[in-house]
Wavefront OBJ file of the C-alpha trace (Angstrom):
o trace
v -53.160 2.257 0.542
v -50.272 3.251 3.056
v -48.248 6.279 1.995
v -44.475 5.261 1.131
v -42.138 5.824 3.921
v -38.709 6.959 3.285
v -35.613 7.021 5.609
v -32.683 9.003 5.045
v -29.245 7.226 6.087
v -25.980 8.945 6.493
v -23.302 7.264 4.249
v -19.962 7.282 5.541
v -17.086 8.838 3.514
v -15.064 6.412 1.293
v -11.416 6.408 2.471
v -8.691 6.776 -0.097
v -5.184 6.482 0.440
v -2.734 8.072 -1.859
v 1.223 7.953 -1.907
v 2.391 11.852 -1.620
v 4.851 11.972 -4.349
v 2.646 11.366 -7.083
v -0.229 13.861 -6.867
v -1.517 17.218 -7.629
v 1.762 18.377 -8.957
v 2.161 21.553 -6.631
v 3.947 19.823 -4.089
v 1.284 20.532 -1.402
v -0.197 16.788 -0.747
v -0.214 17.616 2.594
v -2.873 19.814 2.344
v -5.194 17.345 1.255
v -4.462 14.868 4.258
v -7.363 14.398 6.203
v -9.797 16.429 3.831
v -13.216 15.451 3.027
v -13.765 15.878 -0.875
v -17.353 16.317 -1.323
v -19.270 14.888 -4.542
v -21.770 16.882 -6.564
v -25.176 16.861 -5.214
v -23.773 14.515 -2.516
v -25.618 11.379 -4.593
v -22.388 9.156 -3.680
v -20.462 9.050 -0.750
v -17.861 11.925 0.039
v -14.027 10.955 -0.498
v -11.702 10.987 2.961
v -8.304 11.756 1.817
v -5.322 10.015 3.142
v -1.775 10.831 2.038
v 0.920 8.536 2.956
v 4.788 9.149 2.166
v 6.510 7.191 -0.613
v 8.954 5.840 1.818
v 6.204 4.943 4.298
v 4.504 3.055 1.465
v 7.541 1.461 0.147
v 8.150 0.174 4.027
v 4.923 -0.978 4.354
v 4.666 -2.994 1.275
v 8.176 -4.653 1.956
v 7.147 -6.064 5.473
v 3.882 -6.919 3.684
v 5.987 -9.508 1.725
v 8.579 -10.036 4.134
v 6.352 -11.297 7.094
v 3.987 -13.647 5.176
v 7.029 -15.423 3.269
v 9.005 -15.804 6.481
v 6.125 -17.250 8.431
v 5.387 -19.610 5.473
v 9.060 -20.541 5.397
v 9.246 -21.247 9.033
v 5.828 -23.378 8.799
v 7.456 -25.248 6.147
v 10.925 -25.903 7.844
v 8.904 -27.073 10.986
v 7.412 -30.059 9.130
v 9.888 -30.816 6.696
v 13.618 -31.384 6.570
v 14.084 -29.180 3.375
v 15.421 -26.125 5.653
v 18.344 -27.353 7.887
v 18.461 -25.798 11.181
v 19.658 -27.137 14.544
v 16.961 -25.388 16.641
v 13.935 -23.428 16.333
v 15.865 -19.878 16.524
v 18.376 -20.806 13.746
v 15.303 -21.789 11.705
v 13.677 -18.304 12.224
v 17.110 -16.631 11.322
v 17.712 -18.956 8.100
v 13.938 -18.197 7.095
v 14.239 -14.714 7.357
v 17.419 -14.386 5.317
v 15.776 -16.264 2.918
v 12.666 -14.172 3.043
v 14.582 -10.808 2.311
v 15.291 -12.019 -1.195
v 11.882 -11.604 -2.544
v 10.864 -9.119 -0.044
v 13.768 -7.106 -1.951
v 12.548 -8.021 -5.307
v 9.157 -6.774 -4.577
v 10.713 -3.503 -3.231
v 12.391 -3.046 -6.729
v 9.063 -3.610 -8.265
v 7.404 -0.870 -5.977
v 9.978 1.595 -6.628
v 9.702 1.094 -10.503
v 5.908 1.801 -10.034
v 6.440 5.014 -7.989
v 8.964 6.286 -10.453
v 6.696 5.086 -13.457
v 3.836 7.528 -11.761
v 6.305 10.126 -11.522
v 7.453 9.927 -15.089
v 3.409 10.387 -16.228
v 3.222 13.251 -13.977
v 6.300 14.997 -15.434
v 7.186 13.556 -18.829
v 9.381 16.636 -19.613
v 11.870 16.035 -16.917
v 12.409 12.446 -18.565
v 13.283 13.870 -22.200
v 10.054 12.379 -23.449
v 7.173 14.288 -24.585
l 1 2 3 4 5 6 7 8 9 10 11 12 13 14 15 16 17 18 19 20 21 22 23 24 25 26 27 28 29 30 31 32 33 34 35 36 37 38 39 40 41 42 43 44 45 46 47 48 49 50 51 52 53 54 55 56 57 58 59 60 61 62 63 64 65 66 67 68 69 70 71 72 73 74 75 76 77 78 79 80 81 82 83 84 85 86 87 88 89 90 91 92 93 94 95 96 97 98 99 100 101 102 103 104 105 106 107 108 109 110 111 112 113 114 115 116 117 118 119 120 121 122 123 124 125 126 127 128 129
């Protein structure tokens, strides 16, 4: 009977991104940026923390909704006559204007989400206990 051979593999850290305004409460979220939080006994992967500012997170989410919406509308406008435009550039401009509405609504939802996290973090500032 052959002895059991074991190998050790290095597990990469798990990358976690957090929004900076909803963190530890001491206002020092930048100190966590790029740090590796080791797990007990190293049985599971370590956690690599990346801190993103709330404004950057909102901008990224806005663009993430705006661009796919605009691309979808331009594609629909090219194959149907539902979006009236005289040429391609006017079609792109019209679709960009239409896409702002959906992305703005999503932006408002994301702002509410961030402020809900802040309210949970500091309930006494809102008057609720």
